[in-house]
C-alpha positions in Angstrom: 0.0 0.0 0.0 1.3 3.5 -0.8 0.0 6.4 1.3 0.9 10.0 2.1 1.3 10.9 5.8 1.6 14.3 7.4 5.3 15.0 7.6 4.8 18.0 9.9 2.2 16.4 12.1 3.0 14.2 15.1 0.9 11.4 16.4 -2.6 10.6 15.2 -5.6 13.0 15.1 -8.9 13.0 13.4 -11.7 15.3 12.3 -14.6 15.4 10.0 -14.3 16.6 6.4 -16.5 16.9 3.3 -15.9 17.5 -0.3 -17.2 20.8 -1.6 -17.2 22.0 -5.2 -18.9 24.8 -6.9 -21.7 22.3 -7.9 -22.2 20.1 -4.9 -21.5 19.5 -1.2 -20.8 16.0 0.0 -21.6 14.3 3.3 -19.3 14.6 6.2 -16.8 11.7 6.7 -14.0 10.9 9.2 -10.5 12.0 8.2 -7.3 11.1 10.0 -4.0 12.9 10.1 -1.1 10.5 10.8 2.4 11.9 11.5 5.6 10.3 10.3 6.3 9.4 13.9 3.2 7.3 14.2 2.8 5.5 10.9 5.0 2.4 11.8 3.0 1.5 14.9 -0.3 2.2 13.2 0.7 0.0 10.3 1.6 -2.9 12.6 -1.8 -2.6 14.4 -3.5 -3.0 10.9 -1.3 -6.0 9.9 1.3 -4.1 7.8 4.9 -3.2 8.1 6.5 0.0 7.1 8.7 -0.9 4.1 10.0 2.6 3.2 9.4 6.3 3.7 10.4 9.1 1.3 10.3 12.8 2.0 9.5 14.9 -1.1 9.6 18.6 -0.3 6.9 19.0 2.4 5.2 15.6 1.6 6.0 12.2 3.1 5.1 9.1 1.0 5.2 5.7 2.7 5.1 2.1 1.4 3.5 -0.5 3.6 3.6 -4.2 3.0 1.5 -7.0 4.5 3.1 -8.4 7.6 
């Protein structure tokens, strides 16, 4: 699995978000922010291992593999 994590955030936090465009407004849904310091332990709890993490400017992309 490839995912983007919040490179400037720490830990895990959540909030509700919704998609809004000039033509429609979507329903609210839960959204999580996961910091680079928390992704490895979160991955393990979901049955994955952190395979790699790459910082690209202000973005952090991680690759997770099945444990």
